[in-house]
C-alpha positions in Angstrom: 73.2 -106.1 -54.6 70.2 -104.5 -56.1 68.7 -107.4 -56.5 69.8 -109.5 -53.7 71.2 -108.0 -50.3 73.7 -111.0 -50.2 75.9 -108.9 -53.2 77.7 -106.8 -50.9 79.4 -109.6 -49.5 81.2 -109.5 -52.4 83.2 -106.5 -51.1 84.3 -108.7 -48.1 85.3 -111.8 -50.7 87.7 -109.0 -52.2 89.1 -108.0 -48.9 89.7 -111.8 -48.2 91.5 -112.1 -51.4 93.5 -108.9 -51.1 94.9 -109.9 -47.6 95.8 -113.2 -48.4 96.8 -113.4 -52.4 97.9 -110.1 -52.7 99.6 -108.8 -49.9 100.6 -112.4 -48.5 99.6 -111.6 -44.9 99.9 -114.5 -42.4 96.9 -114.2 -40.1 97.7 -115.9 -37.2 101.4 -114.2 -37.1 100.0 -110.9 -37.2 97.1 -111.5 -34.9 100.0 -112.7 -32.2 102.3 -109.4 -33.2 99.4 -107.4 -32.6 98.0 -108.8 -29.3 101.8 -108.6 -28.2 102.6 -105.3 -26.3 105.9 -104.9 -27.6 104.2 -105.1 -31.3 106.4 -102.5 -33.4 105.0 -100.7 -36.5 108.3 -101.9 -37.9 106.5 -105.5 -37.6 103.4 -104.5 -39.4 105.3 -102.1 -42.1 105.0 -104.8 -44.9 101.0 -104.2 -44.9 101.8 -100.0 -45.0 104.1 -100.5 -48.0 102.0 -102.7 -49.9 98.5 -100.2 -49.7 96.6 -102.4 -47.6 95.0 -100.1 -45.5 94.0 -97.4 -48.1 92.7 -100.4 -50.3 90.5 -101.5 -47.4 89.4 -98.4 -46.7 88.2 -98.2 -49.7 85.9 -101.0 -49.8 84.5 -100.2 -46.2 83.7 -96.4 -47.8 82.3 -97.6 -50.8 80.3 -101.1 -48.9 78.7 -98.2 -46.6 77.8 -96.0 -49.2 76.1 -98.7 -51.2 74.4 -100.0 -47.8 72.7 -96.7 -47.5 71.6 -96.4 -50.9 69.9 -99.8 -49.9 68.6 -98.9 -46.7 67.2 -95.7 -48.8 65.4 -97.8 -51.4 63.8 -100.0 -48.6 62.3 -96.9 -47.1 64.6 -96.9 -44.3 63.5 -99.9 -42.6 63.7 -103.2 -42.7 61.5 -105.9 -44.2 58.8 -107.5 -41.7 58.2 -111.1 -41.5 55.8 -113.6 -40.0 56.5 -116.4 -37.6 55.9 -119.0 -40.5 58.7 -117.4 -42.5 61.1 -118.1 -40.2 60.2 -120.0 -36.8 63.7 -120.3 -35.1 63.9 -116.3 -35.1 60.3 -115.8 -32.9 61.1 -118.2 -30.4 61.4 -117.0 -26.9 64.4 -119.2 -25.8 67.6 -117.7 -26.5 69.0 -121.0 -26.7 66.2 -122.5 -28.8 67.0 -119.7 -31.4 70.4 -120.1 -31.1 70.3 -124.3 -31.5 67.8 -124.1 -34.5 70.0 -121.3 -36.3 72.8 -123.4 -35.9 70.8 -126.3 -36.9 70.2 -124.3 -40.2 73.6 -123.7 -40.8 74.4 -127.5 -40.9 71.8 -128.1 -43.3 73.0 -125.2 -45.9 76.2 -127.1 -45.6 74.7 -130.9 -46.4 73.0 -129.0 -49.2 76.5 -127.9 -50.2 78.0 -131.5 -49.9 74.7 -133.7 -51.3 72.3 -131.1 -53.1 69.6 -133.7 -53.4 66.9 -132.6 -51.2 66.1 -129.7 -53.1 62.8 -127.5 -52.3 61.6 -124.2 -53.9 60.4 -123.0 -50.0 61.7 -124.4 -47.0 59.3 -122.4 -44.5 55.7 -123.4 -42.6 56.8 -126.7 -41.0 59.1 -128.2 -43.4 61.9 -127.9 -40.8 60.5 -128.4 -37.3 62.1 -126.4 -34.5 64.7 -128.6 -32.2 63.0 -127.7 -28.2 64.5 -130.5 -26.7 68.5 -132.2 -25.9 67.0 -135.5 -26.9 66.6 -134.5 -30.2 68.9 -136.4 -32.6 69.2 -133.5 -34.4 71.4 -131.7 -32.7 74.4 -133.6 -33.5 74.5 -132.1 -37.1 75.6 -128.0 -35.9 77.6 -129.9 -33.5 79.7 -132.0 -36.3 79.8 -128.7 -38.7 81.2 -126.4 -36.2 84.0 -129.4 -35.7 85.2 -129.7 -38.9 85.3 -125.5 -39.1 86.8 -125.3 -36.1 89.5 -128.1 -37.3 90.0 -126.3 -40.7 90.3 -123.0 -39.2 93.1 -124.3 -36.6 94.8 -126.4 -39.9 95.3 -123.1 -41.5 96.5 -121.0 -39.0 98.7 -123.9 -38.0 100.1 -124.7 -41.7 103.4 -124.3 -42.2 103.1 -124.3 -46.2 102.0 -120.8 -46.9 100.4 -121.5 -50.2 98.0 -124.3 -48.2 97.6 -121.6 -45.9 96.4 -119.0 -48.1 94.1 -121.0 -50.2 92.7 -122.7 -46.8 91.7 -119.4 -45.4 90.6 -117.9 -48.4 88.2 -121.0 -48.7 86.3 -120.7 -45.6 86.4 -117.2 -45.9 84.7 -117.5 -49.4 82.3 -120.0 -47.9 81.5 -117.8 -44.2 81.5 -114.3 -45.5 78.9 -114.5 -48.2 76.4 -116.6 -45.7 76.5 -113.9 -42.9 73.3 -112.2 -44.3 71.6 -115.1 -44.3 72.6 -116.2 -40.9 70.3 -114.8 -38.6 73.3 -113.0 -36.7 72.9 -109.0 -37.9 68.8 -109.1 -38.6 66.1 -111.5 -39.1 65.7 -113.0 -42.2 62.2 -113.9 -44.0 63.6 -117.8 -44.6 64.8 -121.2 -43.2 66.9 -122.4 -45.6 67.2 -120.7 -49.3 69.5 -122.2 -52.1 70.0 -119.2 -53.8 72.1 -118.0 -50.7 74.6 -121.0 -51.6 75.6 -119.6 -54.7 78.3 -117.4 -53.4 79.6 -119.8 -50.7 80.2 -122.8 -53.5 82.7 -121.0 -54.3 84.6 -121.3 -51.0 83.2 -125.1 -51.0 84.7 -125.8 -54.5 88.3 -124.1 -53.1 88.2 -126.2 -50.5 87.2 -129.3 -52.1 89.9 -128.8 -54.3 92.2 -128.1 -51.6 91.2 -131.6 -50.0 91.4 -133.6 -53.7 95.0 -132.5 -54.0 96.0 -133.5 -50.4 94.5 -136.9 -51.1 96.8 -137.0 -54.1 99.6 -136.5 -52.1 99.0 -138.9 -50.1 97.7 -142.1 -51.7 99.4 -144.5 -54.3 96.1 -144.8 -56.0 95.1 -142.1 -57.8 93.4 -143.6 -60.6 90.6 -145.1 -58.1 90.8 -141.4 -56.8 90.1 -140.0 -60.2 87.9 -142.3 -61.0 85.9 -141.5 -57.8 86.2 -137.9 -58.5 84.4 -138.6 -62.2 81.4 -140.7 -60.6 80.7 -137.6 -58.0 81.1 -135.4 -60.8 78.9 -137.4 -63.0 76.1 -138.0 -60.2 75.7 -134.5 -59.9 75.5 -133.5 -63.5 72.6 -136.0 -63.4 71.1 -134.6 -60.4 71.3 -130.9 -62.1 69.8 -132.3 -65.0 67.0 -133.7 -63.0 66.5 -131.1 -60.7 66.4 -128.5 -64.3 63.5 -130.7 -65.4 61.8 -130.0 -62.5 61.8 -126.3 -62.6 60.7 -126.3 -66.5 56.8 -125.9 -65.3 54.9 -124.7 -62.2 53.5 -128.4 -61.6 56.4 -130.1 -61.9 58.4 -128.1 -59.4 55.6 -127.8 -56.8 55.4 -131.6 -57.1 58.8 -132.6 -56.3 58.9 -130.2 -53.4 55.7 -132.4 -51.5 58.4 -135.8 -50.7 61.5 -133.4 -49.5 59.1 -130.7 -47.6 55.2 -133.0 -46.8 54.5 -130.5 -43.7 55.2 -127.3 -45.8 51.6 -125.5 -46.0 52.6 -123.5 -48.7 53.7 -126.5 -50.9 50.3 -127.6 -50.7 48.7 -124.3 -51.4 50.8 -123.6 -54.3 50.0 -127.4 -55.7 46.6 -126.4 -55.1 46.5 -123.0 -56.6 48.1 -124.7 -60.2 45.5 -127.0 -60.3 42.9 -124.7 -59.4 44.3 -122.6 -62.2 44.1 -125.7 -64.9 40.7 -125.8 -63.6 41.0 -129.2 -61.9 38.8 -127.6 -58.7 38.2 -131.3 -56.9 42.0 -131.8 -56.6 42.4 -128.6 -56.0 40.3 -128.4 -52.6 41.8 -131.6 -51.4 45.2 -129.7 -51.3 43.8 -126.3 -49.7 42.7 -128.1 -47.2 45.9 -129.6 -46.4 47.6 -126.9 -46.5 44.6 -125.1 -43.8 44.9 -128.3 -41.9 49.1 -127.9 -41.4 48.7 -124.2 -40.9 45.4 -123.0 -39.4 46.1 -119.5 -40.0 47.0 -119.9 -43.7 44.6 -117.0 -44.8 45.6 -117.2 -48.6 44.5 -120.7 -48.4 41.4 -120.1 -47.0 40.7 -117.3 -49.6 41.3 -119.4 -52.6 39.4 -122.7 -50.8 36.8 -120.2 -50.3 36.7 -119.0 -54.0 36.7 -122.3 -55.1 33.6 -123.4 -52.7 31.7 -120.3 -53.8 31.9 -121.1 -57.4 30.6 -124.8 -56.8 27.6 -122.9 -54.7 29.2 -124.1 -51.6 28.3 -120.9 -49.9 28.0 -121.8 -46.0 31.4 -122.9 -45.8 32.7 -120.4 -48.0 31.5 -118.0 -45.9 32.9 -119.6 -42.6 36.6 -119.5 -44.2 36.3 -116.2 -45.1 34.8 -114.9 -42.0 38.0 -117.0 -40.1 40.8 -115.6 -42.7 39.5 -112.1 -42.3 39.4 -112.2 -38.4 42.7 -114.0 -38.6 44.0 -110.9 -40.7 41.9 -108.1 -41.1 43.5 -105.9 -43.1 43.1 -108.6 -46.1 41.4 -107.0 -48.9 40.9 -109.6 -51.3 38.9 -111.8 -48.3 37.2 -109.4 -47.6 35.9 -108.7 -51.2 35.3 -112.4 -51.6 33.4 -112.8 -48.4 31.0 -109.8 -49.7 30.5 -111.8 -53.1 29.2 -114.9 -51.1 27.4 -113.0 -48.8 25.6 -111.2 -51.8 24.9 -114.4 -53.1 23.4 -115.4 -49.6 20.9 -112.3 -49.9 22.6 -110.8 -47.0 23.0 -107.6 -48.6 23.6 -105.1 -45.6 26.7 -107.7 -44.5 28.1 -107.5 -47.8 27.9 -103.7 -48.6 29.7 -103.7 -45.1 32.6 -106.1 -46.2 33.0 -104.4 -49.8 33.4 -101.3 -47.8 36.0 -103.0 -45.6 37.9 -103.9 -48.5 38.1 -100.8 -50.0 39.1 -99.5 -47.2 42.0 -101.4 -47.0 43.2 -101.4 -50.6 41.9 -97.9 -51.9 42.3 -98.7 -55.3 40.8 -101.9 -56.0 38.5 -102.0 -58.9 37.4 -105.4 -58.7 36.0 -104.7 -55.2 34.1 -101.3 -57.0 32.4 -103.5 -59.6 31.4 -106.4 -57.5 29.8 -103.0 -55.2 28.0 -102.0 -58.2 26.7 -105.2 -58.9 25.2 -105.7 -55.4 23.6 -101.8 -55.9 22.3 -103.0 -59.2 20.5 -106.5 -57.2 19.0 -103.5 -55.1 17.8 -101.6 -57.8 20.0 -98.6 -56.3 21.3 -97.4 -60.0 22.7 -94.3 -59.6 25.0 -96.0 -56.6 25.9 -99.1 -58.9 26.7 -96.7 -61.8 28.9 -94.8 -59.3 30.7 -97.5 -58.5 31.6 -98.7 -61.7 32.7 -95.1 -63.1 35.0 -95.9 -59.8 36.1 -99.1 -61.0 36.7 -97.7 -64.8 38.8 -95.1 -63.3 41.2 -97.0 -61.5 41.4 -99.4 -64.4 40.3 -98.1 -67.8 40.4 -101.5 -69.2 37.6 -103.0 -66.8 35.5 -104.4 -69.4 33.1 -106.0 -67.1 32.1 -102.5 -65.5 31.7 -100.6 -68.6 29.5 -103.4 -70.2 27.5 -103.5 -67.0 27.2 -99.5 -67.1 25.9 -99.8 -70.8 23.1 -102.7 -69.6 22.2 -101.3 -66.9 21.3 -97.7 -68.7 20.3 -99.6 -71.6 17.6 -101.5 -69.3 16.4 -98.4 -67.8 15.9 -96.7 -71.3 18.5 -94.0 -71.3 19.8 -94.6 -74.7 21.6 -91.7 -75.1 23.9 -92.0 -72.0 24.2 -95.4 -72.9 25.4 -95.0 -76.4 27.7 -92.4 -75.0 29.1 -95.0 -72.1 29.8 -97.9 -74.7 31.8 -95.4 -77.1 33.6 -94.2 -74.6 34.3 -97.9 -73.6 35.1 -98.9 -76.9 37.6 -96.1 -77.3 39.1 -97.4 -74.2 39.0 -101.3 -75.3 38.3 -101.1 -79.3 38.6 -105.2 -79.5 36.1 -105.8 -76.8 33.1 -108.2 -78.6 30.9 -108.1 -75.5 31.2 -104.4 -75.5 30.4 -104.7 -79.4 27.4 -106.3 -78.3 26.1 -103.9 -75.6 26.5 -100.9 -77.9 24.8 -102.6 -81.0 21.8 -103.4 -79.0 21.9 -99.8 -78.0 22.3 -98.7 -81.5 19.6 -100.9 -82.7 16.8 -99.8 -80.4 18.1 -96.4 -81.2 16.9 -97.4 -84.9 20.7 -96.6 -85.6 20.5 -100.3 -87.4 23.7 -99.9 -89.8 26.2 -98.7 -87.3 24.4 -101.7 -85.0 24.7 -103.9 -88.2 28.2 -103.3 -88.5 29.2 -103.9 -84.5 27.2 -106.9 -84.4 29.0 -108.6 -87.6 32.0 -107.4 -85.9 31.2 -109.0 -82.2 30.4 -112.3 -84.4 33.4 -112.7 -85.9 35.6 -112.0 -83.1 33.5 -114.7 -80.9 31.1 -116.5 -83.4 30.5 -119.4 -81.1 28.5 -116.9 -78.9 25.0 -117.4 -79.5 23.3 -114.1 -78.3 25.4 -112.1 -80.5 22.9 -114.1 -83.6 19.5 -112.4 -84.8 18.5 -109.6 -82.7 19.2 -106.9 -85.0 17.3 -108.5 -88.1 14.5 -109.4 -86.1 13.8 -105.8 -84.8 15.1 -104.3 -88.3 12.2 -105.9 -90.1 14.7 -108.3 -91.9 12.9 -111.2 -91.4 14.8 -114.0 -93.8 17.7 -113.0 -92.1 16.6 -113.0 -88.9 15.3 -116.7 -89.1 18.6 -117.8 -90.4 20.6 -116.3 -87.2 17.9 -117.3 -85.0 18.6 -121.1 -86.2 22.3 -120.7 -85.7 21.5 -119.3 -82.4 19.9 -122.2 -81.7 22.2 -124.7 -82.8 25.2 -123.2 -80.4 22.8 -122.7 -77.7 19.3 -125.6 -78.1 18.3 -124.2 -74.4 18.3 -120.2 -74.6 14.4 -119.9 -73.8 14.6 -116.4 -75.0 15.8 -117.2 -78.3 13.3 -120.3 -78.9 10.3 -117.9 -77.9 11.6 -114.9 -80.3 12.3 -118.1 -82.9 8.7 -119.1 -82.6 7.2 -115.8 -83.0 8.8 -114.7 -85.6 7.9 -118.4 -87.9 4.4 -117.6 -86.9 5.1 -114.2 -88.3 6.2 -115.5 -91.8 3.8 -118.0 -92.0 1.1 -115.4 -91.8 3.1 -113.4 -94.2 2.9 -116.3 -96.7 -0.8 -116.8 -96.1 -1.5 -113.4 -96.7 0.7 -113.4 -100.1 -1.3 -116.8 -101.2 
């Protein structure tokens, strides 16, 4: 129960087991006695003698205590859900809510009976609402209740005490653990969730076993029945293997849901996000657009799509999407920050600063936003503000390499070498293996003529990241070790032949070496 609230229903299952199996109470007979005006305590004495009321009191008190603790852990308030999580619970009509809740129950029952159409998420249009009596799906809850009522009546009227107890126990194990997911006591944050069927499946197995037993006593073809059961078992084992295979990777899991819930925007969003993480932006855009089409208020899909468009330099559409996202959800801090980045790229600096400030107002501990705000201030030559923003970023996240690196570079470029060195050393003390910080601090030390220490950091940075062209040659040229500098310039140009600065410095170095050779001759 510390992980899932449904665990509290185990106490109810204990109570059902105690009443039916240990105390062997005939529920129908006991109810009839209680309803009669002449019911006497002697008729119910068997319950007292077996200690059932005391045990029920213990279970009730223990359950109440556990529920209170859980309530305190939750912050003495229920979680909040949106319409896309559970559309039926937001319907205006009580009748529409009741019909759809019952349809959800029938879907859960069908998944127990035939677990073929399984999906990691059933929200966001996966199960359209029933809004008319002409909808053929109305028959599903009717069939479910006919079965349940029929089983309950048979359980209450059965003359076989053992059958009555087992059938009632199976129904109790089927229904009670499902109650927290039924929307009867409080709104839940899902339409269908396969995890809530774990405990009810116990009751389902009990009922199935009882049904098979009844069939065995009534049919002469027991071998045929056994073969059919083994075939059913084999089919479900194979289905379990297939489903387990779909859970082996995010991509397989998300794609398996496309055929089950093609109208679910979240499924398309997750497929798109998985593709984007793998670098396939073109395909990711297609799935993000479909997610937004299916749910025009899906702000997370808008935010991710806007990010990709920003990286592809399609800034106008990116700004439109991100602006719409923050209009729909004004406290969406990540979308405000990304909108600021796009506005900064469009040279709309005042709007960008306002977006960053709004993001920080909604999420005070937001180091990435402070970092981007610092970049904006650096572009505007507001150096003190930039340094202050980056300081805030590193205070919130001491391992924020980009913020540290930008501070060192800005102080270096503005001639504050002593301060740049101090910041670089502070950063490396916190992030000792960051090769970009090693390079930036090595540059500062080289300019301060601390060549030996600078060389050690350069070599360490090159060892950590040997394929970075810019890490080669700068120090040795400045230090006057021209032959070594020439060798590193050539390595740098092999790694990046298009680096104009390296080409220019290499040309200067070669001319200087040629002049020195002529003088020697």
